[in-house]
C-alpha positions in Angstrom: -156.0 177.1 -53.0 -158.8 175.7 -54.2 -156.7 175.5 -58.1 -154.5 173.3 -56.5 -156.9 171.2 -54.8 -158.7 170.7 -58.4 -155.1 169.9 -60.0 -154.8 167.0 -57.7 -158.0 165.9 -58.1 -158.2 164.8 -61.7 -154.6 163.9 -61.5 -155.9 161.0 -59.4 -159.0 160.6 -61.6 -156.2 160.4 -64.9 -154.0 158.3 -62.5 -157.5 155.6 -61.9 -158.4 155.8 -65.4 -154.5 154.6 -66.4 -154.8 152.3 -64.1 -157.8 150.4 -65.2 -156.8 151.0 -68.7 -153.7 148.5 -68.1 -155.4 146.0 -66.4 -154.4 142.2 -68.8 -157.7 141.2 -69.4 -158.3 137.4 -68.0 -157.5 139.5 -64.4 -160.3 140.2 -61.5 -160.2 143.3 -63.1 -160.9 143.1 -66.1 -162.1 139.0 -66.5 -163.0 137.9 -70.1 -166.5 138.7 -70.7 -168.5 135.4 -72.0 -171.6 135.2 -73.1 -173.8 132.1 -73.7 -177.5 132.1 -76.4 -180.0 132.6 -74.4 -182.5 130.0 -77.1 -182.5 128.2 -73.2 -184.4 128.5 -70.1 -182.4 131.4 -67.8 -182.3 129.5 -64.9 -180.5 126.4 -66.4 -178.2 128.7 -68.4 -177.0 130.7 -64.7 -176.6 127.6 -63.2 -174.6 125.7 -66.4 -172.9 129.2 -66.4 -171.4 129.1 -63.3 -170.5 125.2 -63.6 -168.1 126.4 -66.6 -166.9 129.5 -64.9 -165.8 127.3 -62.7 -164.2 124.8 -64.5 -162.7 128.1 -66.7 -160.9 130.1 -63.9 -159.3 125.9 -61.9 -157.9 125.5 -65.9 -156.7 128.0 -66.9 -155.4 131.1 -65.5 -157.9 134.1 -66.2 -160.5 135.0 -64.5 -163.9 135.4 -66.5 -167.8 137.3 -66.3 -170.7 135.7 -67.7 -173.5 137.4 -69.1 -177.1 135.9 -71.1 -178.4 138.6 -73.1 -181.8 138.7 -74.4 -181.5 137.7 -78.0 -179.0 136.8 -80.0 -178.1 140.0 -81.9 -177.2 141.8 -78.5 -174.1 138.4 -78.0 -173.4 139.7 -81.5 -173.3 143.0 -81.4 -171.3 142.9 -77.7 -168.9 141.8 -80.5 -169.0 145.1 -82.0 -168.5 147.4 -78.6 -165.8 144.7 -77.3 -168.1 144.0 -74.9 -167.9 140.1 -75.5 -164.7 137.6 -75.7 -165.8 134.4 -76.5 -169.6 133.5 -77.1 -172.3 129.8 -77.6 -173.8 131.3 -80.9 -176.3 129.7 -83.0 -174.8 129.6 -86.9 -176.9 132.6 -88.3 -176.0 134.6 -85.3 -172.4 133.5 -85.4 -172.3 134.7 -89.6 -174.2 137.5 -88.4 -171.1 138.6 -86.3 -168.3 137.3 -89.2 -169.8 139.9 -91.1 -170.3 141.9 -89.4 -166.8 142.1 -86.5 -164.8 139.5 -87.6 -165.4 137.0 -84.6 -164.2 133.9 -84.9 -165.6 130.1 -84.8 -163.3 128.1 -83.0 -165.1 125.4 -81.7 -168.0 123.1 -83.2 -170.8 121.4 -81.1 -171.1 117.5 -81.0 -174.3 116.1 -81.0 -174.5 112.3 -80.4 -171.7 112.2 -82.5 -172.8 114.3 -85.5 -171.4 117.5 -85.9 -174.0 119.0 -88.7 -177.9 119.2 -88.7 -181.1 119.6 -91.0 -184.4 121.3 -90.8 -186.9 118.8 -91.4 -190.3 120.1 -93.4 -193.5 118.5 -91.2 -196.7 118.4 -91.9 -199.8 116.8 -91.0 -200.6 113.4 -90.8 -203.6 113.2 -92.2 -202.4 115.6 -94.9 -202.4 115.1 -99.0 -198.2 115.6 -98.3 -196.2 112.8 -99.5 -193.6 114.0 -101.1 -192.0 117.6 -101.4 -193.2 118.8 -104.3 -196.6 118.1 -102.9 -195.8 121.6 -100.7 -196.4 123.5 -104.4 -199.3 126.2 -104.1 -199.6 125.4 -100.2 -199.1 127.3 -97.4 -195.8 127.2 -95.5 -194.3 128.0 -91.8 -191.4 129.0 -91.6 -189.1 130.1 -88.0 -187.9 133.5 -88.5 -186.0 134.9 -91.2 -182.6 134.9 -89.5 -183.4 131.4 -88.8 -181.0 129.2 -89.7 -182.7 125.5 -89.7 -186.2 127.8 -89.7 -185.5 129.3 -92.8 -182.5 129.4 -95.1 -181.9 125.4 -94.3 -185.1 124.6 -95.5 -186.0 127.7 -98.6 -182.8 126.9 -100.3 -183.9 123.5 -100.0 -187.6 124.6 -102.0 -185.6 126.3 -104.0 -183.3 123.6 -105.8 -185.8 121.1 -105.7 -188.3 124.0 -107.3 -191.3 123.9 -104.8 -193.3 126.9 -103.7 -195.9 127.2 -101.5 -198.4 129.5 -101.9 -198.0 131.4 -99.1 -195.0 131.9 -96.0 -195.3 132.9 -92.8 -193.1 133.5 -90.2 -194.2 132.0 -86.9 -190.9 133.2 -84.6 -190.5 130.4 -82.5 -190.2 126.6 -84.2 -193.1 125.4 -81.5 -195.3 128.4 -82.8 -194.1 126.6 -86.4 -195.2 122.5 -85.0 -198.4 124.4 -83.2 -199.9 126.1 -86.8 -199.2 123.0 -88.7 -200.9 120.2 -86.5 -203.7 123.2 -85.7 -204.4 123.0 -89.5 -203.6 126.8 -89.1 -200.8 125.4 -92.5 -200.7 122.8 -94.4 -196.5 122.5 -93.8 -193.7 124.1 -92.1 -189.5 123.7 -91.1 -187.7 123.5 -88.4 -185.4 122.2 -86.7 -183.9 118.0 -86.7 -182.8 116.1 -84.7 -182.5 112.3 -84.2 -184.3 110.3 -81.9 -182.5 110.0 -78.7 -183.4 106.0 -76.9 -186.4 106.2 -78.7 -187.7 109.7 -77.6 -188.8 112.8 -79.6 -186.2 115.1 -80.5 -187.0 117.6 -82.8 -189.1 120.3 -82.5 -192.3 118.6 -82.3 -190.8 117.1 -78.9 -191.5 121.5 -78.0 -194.8 120.5 -78.0 -195.8 117.3 -76.3 -196.7 118.8 -73.1 -199.9 120.4 -75.4 -199.8 118.2 -77.8 -199.3 114.7 -76.3 -200.6 112.9 -79.7 -198.2 115.5 -81.8 -195.5 112.2 -82.7 -199.0 110.7 -83.5 -200.3 114.2 -86.2 -197.0 115.9 -87.5 -195.0 113.8 -89.2 -191.2 114.0 -91.3 -191.8 114.3 -95.1 -188.6 114.6 -96.0 -185.2 116.0 -94.8 -183.0 118.7 -96.3 -179.3 118.4 -96.8 -177.2 119.7 -93.4 -175.3 122.4 -92.1 -172.6 122.7 -89.5 -173.3 122.5 -86.1 -173.5 126.2 -84.5 -169.8 127.1 -83.1 -168.2 128.6 -79.9 -167.0 132.0 -81.3 -163.9 134.5 -80.5 -163.5 137.9 -80.2 -161.0 138.2 -82.9 -158.2 140.1 -81.8 -158.1 137.8 -78.2 -154.1 137.0 -78.0 -153.7 133.5 -79.5 -152.3 132.2 -76.5 -155.7 133.0 -74.8 -157.4 131.7 -77.3 -155.6 128.3 -77.6 -156.0 128.0 -73.6 -160.0 128.2 -73.4 -160.4 126.4 -76.6 -158.7 123.2 -75.1 -159.9 123.4 -71.5 -163.1 124.1 -72.8 -162.5 120.9 -75.0 -161.9 119.1 -71.2 -164.6 119.8 -70.1 -167.6 118.5 -72.0 -165.2 114.9 -71.2 -165.7 115.4 -67.7 -168.9 114.0 -66.2 -170.1 118.0 -64.8 -169.4 119.4 -67.9 -171.1 116.0 -70.2 -174.3 117.8 -68.2 -173.6 121.3 -68.1 -173.4 121.4 -71.8 -176.2 118.5 -72.0 -178.4 120.5 -70.7 -177.9 124.3 -71.9 -177.3 122.9 -75.9 -177.8 119.4 -75.7 -173.8 119.4 -76.5 -172.2 115.6 -75.8 -168.3 116.5 -77.7 -167.1 119.7 -78.8 -164.1 119.8 -81.6 -162.2 122.0 -83.3 -162.7 124.1 -86.3 -161.8 127.0 -87.9 -164.7 129.9 -89.8 -164.4 127.9 -93.9 -166.5 125.7 -92.2 -169.8 127.0 -92.5 -169.0 128.4 -95.7 -171.4 126.7 -96.9 -173.7 128.8 -95.1 -172.7 131.6 -96.2 -172.9 130.2 -99.6 -177.3 129.1 -98.9 -176.7 133.0 -98.1 -175.4 133.8 -101.6 -177.8 132.0 -103.8 -180.2 132.9 -101.9 -179.3 137.0 -102.7 -179.2 138.0 -98.6 -176.9 138.6 -96.5 -176.8 138.1 -92.5 -177.5 141.8 -91.8 -180.3 141.7 -94.3 -182.1 139.6 -92.7 -181.8 141.0 -89.5 -184.0 144.2 -90.2 
Protein backbone atom coordinates (compact mmCIF):
# COMPACT_ATOMS: atom_id res chain seq x y z
CA UNK A 1 0.00 0.00 0.00
CA UNK A 2 2.76 2.44 1.03
CA UNK A 3 4.81 1.42 -2.01
CA UNK A 4 1.86 2.06 -4.33
CA UNK A 5 1.21 5.46 -2.72
CA UNK A 6 4.87 6.38 -3.18
CA UNK A 7 4.71 5.48 -6.88
CA UNK A 8 1.58 7.59 -7.35
CA UNK A 9 3.26 10.59 -5.69
CA UNK A 10 6.39 10.22 -7.84
CA UNK A 11 4.30 10.01 -11.02
CA UNK A 12 2.45 13.19 -10.03
CA UNK A 13 5.70 15.03 -9.27
CA UNK A 14 7.14 13.94 -12.61
CA UNK A 15 4.00 15.05 -14.42
CA UNK A 16 4.07 18.46 -12.75
CA UNK A 17 7.77 18.87 -13.61
CA UNK A 18 7.11 18.05 -17.25
CA UNK A 19 4.17 20.46 -17.34
CA UNK A 20 6.36 23.21 -15.90
CA UNK A 21 9.09 22.64 -18.45
CA UNK A 22 6.62 22.71 -21.30
CA UNK A 23 5.20 26.14 -20.39
CA UNK A 24 6.16 28.44 -23.30
CA UNK A 25 8.36 31.45 -22.67
CA UNK A 26 6.21 34.55 -22.43
CA UNK A 27 3.32 32.74 -20.78
CA UNK A 28 1.90 33.57 -17.33
CA UNK A 29 3.76 30.60 -15.83
CA UNK A 30 7.02 31.38 -17.67
CA UNK A 31 7.19 35.16 -18.25
CA UNK A 32 9.95 36.96 -20.12
CA UNK A 33 12.50 38.05 -17.53
CA UNK A 34 13.43 41.71 -18.06
CA UNK A 35 16.21 43.28 -15.97
CA UNK A 36 16.93 46.95 -15.32
CA UNK A 37 20.49 47.89 -14.37
CA UNK A 38 20.43 49.59 -10.94
CA UNK A 39 21.98 52.96 -11.76
CA UNK A 40 19.26 55.17 -10.25
CA UNK A 41 16.97 55.11 -7.20
CA UNK A 42 15.25 51.72 -6.73
CA UNK A 43 11.82 53.31 -6.18
CA UNK A 44 12.12 55.18 -9.45
CA UNK A 45 13.19 51.98 -11.22
CA UNK A 46 10.23 50.04 -9.82
CA UNK A 47 7.65 52.64 -10.90
CA UNK A 48 9.27 52.97 -14.33
CA UNK A 49 9.41 49.20 -14.77
CA UNK A 50 5.69 48.98 -14.05
CA UNK A 51 4.90 51.44 -16.85
CA UNK A 52 7.12 49.53 -19.28
CA UNK A 53 5.56 46.21 -18.26
CA UNK A 54 2.01 47.47 -18.81
CA UNK A 55 2.85 48.74 -22.29
CA UNK A 56 4.73 45.62 -23.38
CA UNK A 57 1.99 43.28 -22.17
CA UNK A 58 -0.52 45.34 -24.15
CA UNK A 59 1.60 45.61 -27.29
CA UNK A 60 3.12 42.11 -27.43
CA UNK A 61 1.61 38.63 -26.89
CA UNK A 62 3.80 37.95 -23.84
CA UNK A 63 3.83 38.23 -20.08
CA UNK A 64 6.83 39.81 -18.32
CA UNK A 65 8.59 39.76 -14.99
CA UNK A 66 10.81 42.75 -14.24
CA UNK A 67 13.75 42.57 -11.84
CA UNK A 68 16.22 45.08 -10.42
CA UNK A 69 19.32 43.36 -9.00
CA UNK A 70 22.01 44.91 -6.80
CA UNK A 71 24.59 45.50 -9.55
CA UNK A 72 25.16 45.38 -13.28
CA UNK A 73 27.37 42.31 -12.73
CA UNK A 74 24.33 40.53 -11.26
CA UNK A 75 22.46 41.36 -14.48
CA UNK A 76 25.33 39.92 -16.54
CA UNK A 77 25.42 36.71 -14.52
CA UNK A 78 21.64 36.33 -14.80
CA UNK A 79 22.17 35.81 -18.54
CA UNK A 80 24.62 33.04 -17.74
CA UNK A 81 22.04 31.12 -15.72
CA UNK A 82 19.05 31.76 -18.01
CA UNK A 83 17.44 34.00 -15.40
CA UNK A 84 17.48 37.01 -17.76
CA UNK A 85 16.02 37.30 -21.25
CA UNK A 86 16.22 41.07 -21.85
CA UNK A 87 18.02 43.85 -19.98
CA UNK A 88 19.06 47.45 -20.08
CA UNK A 89 22.82 47.45 -19.50
CA UNK A 90 25.66 49.91 -19.33
CA UNK A 91 28.11 49.60 -22.22
CA UNK A 92 30.78 47.74 -20.25
CA UNK A 93 28.18 45.37 -18.76
CA UNK A 94 27.03 44.50 -22.26
CA UNK A 95 30.61 43.87 -23.45
CA UNK A 96 31.10 41.56 -20.47
CA UNK A 97 27.79 39.73 -21.05
CA UNK A 98 28.58 39.36 -24.75
CA UNK A 99 32.09 38.10 -24.00
CA UNK A 100 30.85 35.52 -21.51
CA UNK A 101 27.41 34.51 -22.77
CA UNK A 102 26.97 35.84 -26.32
CA UNK A 103 24.32 38.36 -25.26
CA UNK A 104 23.16 40.51 -28.21
CA UNK A 105 22.79 44.29 -28.40
CA UNK A 106 19.64 45.04 -30.42
CA UNK A 107 18.69 48.55 -29.27
CA UNK A 108 20.84 51.58 -28.56
CA UNK A 109 19.91 54.44 -26.26
CA UNK A 110 19.57 57.93 -27.74
CA UNK A 111 19.93 60.97 -25.50
CA UNK A 112 18.91 64.37 -26.85
CA UNK A 113 19.53 63.29 -30.43
CA UNK A 114 22.92 61.69 -29.76
CA UNK A 115 23.68 57.97 -30.02
CA UNK A 116 27.17 58.35 -28.56
CA UNK A 117 28.78 59.68 -25.41
CA UNK A 118 32.15 60.89 -24.21
CA UNK A 119 34.19 61.10 -21.05
CA UNK A 120 35.35 64.38 -19.60
CA UNK A 121 38.65 65.20 -17.93
CA UNK A 122 37.98 67.63 -15.07
CA UNK A 123 40.15 69.78 -12.79
CA UNK A 124 39.67 72.69 -10.42
CA UNK A 125 39.16 76.01 -12.16
CA UNK A 126 41.93 77.61 -10.11
CA UNK A 127 44.45 74.83 -10.86
CA UNK A 128 47.42 75.23 -13.23
CA UNK A 129 45.99 72.47 -15.43
CA UNK A 130 44.91 74.19 -18.65
CA UNK A 131 45.38 71.43 -21.20
CA UNK A 132 45.73 67.64 -21.28
CA UNK A 133 49.54 67.67 -21.24
CA UNK A 134 49.44 69.46 -17.88
CA UNK A 135 48.24 66.18 -16.33
CA UNK A 136 51.74 64.69 -16.59
CA UNK A 137 53.02 64.00 -13.09
CA UNK A 138 49.68 64.89 -11.46
CA UNK A 139 47.32 62.94 -9.17
CA UNK A 140 44.42 61.51 -11.16
CA UNK A 141 41.12 59.80 -10.20
CA UNK A 142 39.20 57.28 -12.28
CA UNK A 143 35.79 55.87 -11.33
CA UNK A 144 36.21 52.10 -11.55
CA UNK A 145 38.23 49.71 -13.70
CA UNK A 146 34.92 48.36 -15.07
CA UNK A 147 33.53 51.80 -15.97
CA UNK A 148 33.49 52.68 -19.66
CA UNK A 149 33.30 56.46 -19.29
CA UNK A 150 35.05 56.52 -15.92
CA UNK A 151 38.09 54.44 -16.92
CA UNK A 152 38.30 52.65 -20.28
CA UNK A 153 37.65 55.66 -22.49
CA UNK A 154 39.80 58.20 -20.60
CA UNK A 155 42.62 55.68 -19.97
CA UNK A 156 42.81 54.97 -23.70
CA UNK A 157 42.67 58.71 -24.42
CA UNK A 158 45.55 59.51 -22.05
CA UNK A 159 47.56 56.59 -23.46
CA UNK A 160 47.07 57.82 -27.03
CA UNK A 161 48.18 61.31 -26.01
CA UNK A 162 51.16 59.90 -24.06
CA UNK A 163 49.98 61.62 -20.87
CA UNK A 164 51.14 59.95 -17.64
CA UNK A 165 49.79 61.04 -14.25
CA UNK A 166 52.10 60.34 -11.30
CA UNK A 167 49.44 58.43 -9.33
CA UNK A 168 45.97 57.12 -10.12
CA UNK A 169 43.15 56.06 -7.79
CA UNK A 170 39.70 54.52 -8.27
CA UNK A 171 36.97 56.48 -6.52
CA UNK A 172 34.22 53.90 -7.26
CA UNK A 173 31.55 56.45 -8.26
CA UNK A 174 31.36 59.40 -10.66
CA UNK A 175 30.23 61.79 -7.93
CA UNK A 176 33.19 60.71 -5.78
CA UNK A 177 35.60 61.71 -8.55
CA UNK A 178 33.97 65.14 -8.82
CA UNK A 179 34.11 65.56 -5.04
CA UNK A 180 37.79 64.60 -4.89
CA UNK A 181 38.63 67.15 -7.57
CA UNK A 182 36.47 69.80 -5.93
CA UNK A 183 38.15 69.27 -2.55
CA UNK A 184 41.65 69.09 -4.00
CA UNK A 185 42.27 65.46 -3.00
CA UNK A 186 43.42 64.85 -6.59
CA UNK A 187 44.51 67.23 -9.32
CA UNK A 188 42.15 65.89 -11.98
CA UNK A 189 39.76 63.06 -12.78
CA UNK A 190 37.58 61.38 -15.38
CA UNK A 191 33.79 61.07 -15.39
CA UNK A 192 30.90 60.77 -17.85
CA UNK A 193 30.00 63.78 -19.99
CA UNK A 194 26.53 64.80 -21.09
CA UNK A 195 25.91 68.13 -22.86
CA UNK A 196 23.91 70.78 -20.96
CA UNK A 197 20.15 70.65 -21.47
CA UNK A 198 18.42 74.04 -21.73
CA UNK A 199 21.39 75.61 -19.97
CA UNK A 200 21.30 73.11 -17.10
CA UNK A 201 24.30 71.03 -16.09
CA UNK A 202 23.91 67.35 -17.13
CA UNK A 203 27.43 65.92 -16.81
CA UNK A 204 28.75 64.21 -13.66
CA UNK A 205 29.13 67.52 -11.83
CA UNK A 206 25.35 67.71 -11.46
CA UNK A 207 25.52 64.72 -9.10
CA UNK A 208 27.05 66.89 -6.36
CA UNK A 209 25.08 70.10 -6.86
CA UNK A 210 23.24 69.60 -3.57
CA UNK A 211 26.48 69.40 -1.57
CA UNK A 212 28.42 71.86 -3.71
CA UNK A 213 26.10 74.36 -5.46
CA UNK A 214 29.12 76.17 -6.93
CA UNK A 215 30.65 73.05 -8.49
CA UNK A 216 30.24 74.38 -12.04
CA UNK A 217 32.32 77.42 -11.07
CA UNK A 218 34.93 75.49 -9.09
CA UNK A 219 35.39 72.43 -11.37
CA UNK A 220 36.05 72.84 -15.09
CA UNK A 221 36.20 70.52 -18.07
CA UNK A 222 39.78 70.35 -19.34
CA UNK A 223 39.08 68.18 -22.37
CA UNK A 224 36.55 65.73 -23.81
CA UNK A 225 37.55 62.32 -25.11
CA UNK A 226 36.50 60.69 -28.37
CA UNK A 227 33.05 59.13 -28.29
CA UNK A 228 31.61 55.61 -28.18
CA UNK A 229 28.07 54.21 -28.66
CA UNK A 230 25.53 54.77 -25.91
CA UNK A 231 24.46 51.90 -23.66
CA UNK A 232 22.26 49.18 -25.21
CA UNK A 233 19.24 47.04 -24.46
CA UNK A 234 20.45 43.45 -24.76
CA UNK A 235 18.81 40.10 -25.43
CA UNK A 236 19.65 36.50 -24.58
CA UNK A 237 21.25 35.02 -27.71
CA UNK A 238 18.94 31.99 -28.01
CA UNK A 239 15.72 33.93 -27.52
CA UNK A 240 13.37 33.17 -30.46
CA UNK A 241 13.96 35.63 -33.31
CA UNK A 242 10.29 36.58 -33.58
CA UNK A 243 10.22 37.33 -29.86
CA UNK A 244 13.33 39.53 -30.12
CA UNK A 245 11.78 41.46 -32.99
CA UNK A 246 8.42 41.94 -31.24
CA UNK A 247 10.01 43.25 -28.05
CA UNK A 248 12.52 45.40 -29.93
CA UNK A 249 9.82 47.09 -32.01
CA UNK A 250 7.48 47.52 -29.04
CA UNK A 251 10.18 49.32 -27.03
CA UNK A 252 10.86 51.67 -29.96
CA UNK A 253 7.14 52.46 -30.13
CA UNK A 254 6.94 52.89 -26.37
CA UNK A 255 9.64 55.56 -26.12
CA UNK A 256 7.73 57.63 -28.70
CA UNK A 257 4.62 57.78 -26.50
CA UNK A 258 4.20 60.45 -23.85
CA UNK A 259 4.27 57.95 -20.97
CA UNK A 260 7.18 56.02 -22.50
CA UNK A 261 9.26 59.12 -23.09
CA UNK A 262 8.74 60.24 -19.49
CA UNK A 263 9.42 56.78 -18.02
CA UNK A 264 12.67 56.25 -19.92
CA UNK A 265 13.85 59.81 -19.39
CA UNK A 266 13.26 59.54 -15.65
CA UNK A 267 15.03 56.17 -15.55
CA UNK A 268 18.12 56.72 -17.68
CA UNK A 269 17.82 60.08 -19.43
CA UNK A 270 16.68 58.25 -22.59
CA UNK A 271 14.88 60.35 -25.20
CA UNK A 272 14.73 57.73 -27.98
CA UNK A 273 15.85 54.24 -28.98
CA UNK A 274 17.19 52.95 -32.27
CA UNK A 275 18.04 49.50 -33.57
CA UNK A 276 21.67 48.42 -33.36
CA UNK A 277 23.91 45.35 -33.69
CA UNK A 278 26.86 43.90 -31.80
CA UNK A 279 29.32 45.20 -34.40
CA UNK A 280 28.50 48.82 -33.50
CA UNK A 281 30.31 48.21 -30.20
CA UNK A 282 33.54 46.98 -31.79
CA UNK A 283 35.10 50.36 -30.99
CA UNK A 284 34.75 49.56 -27.27
CA UNK A 285 36.28 46.13 -27.79
CA UNK A 286 39.16 47.84 -29.59
CA UNK A 287 39.75 50.05 -26.53
CA UNK A 288 39.97 46.98 -24.30
CA UNK A 289 42.36 45.31 -26.73
CA UNK A 290 44.57 48.38 -26.89
CA UNK A 291 44.71 48.49 -23.09
CA UNK A 292 45.61 44.79 -23.07
CA UNK A 293 42.52 43.87 -21.10
CA UNK A 294 39.48 41.61 -21.27
CA UNK A 295 36.19 42.67 -19.74
CA UNK A 296 36.19 39.71 -17.34
CA UNK A 297 39.67 40.63 -16.09
CA UNK A 298 38.58 44.16 -15.20
CA UNK A 299 35.66 42.82 -13.17
CA UNK A 300 38.10 40.81 -11.06
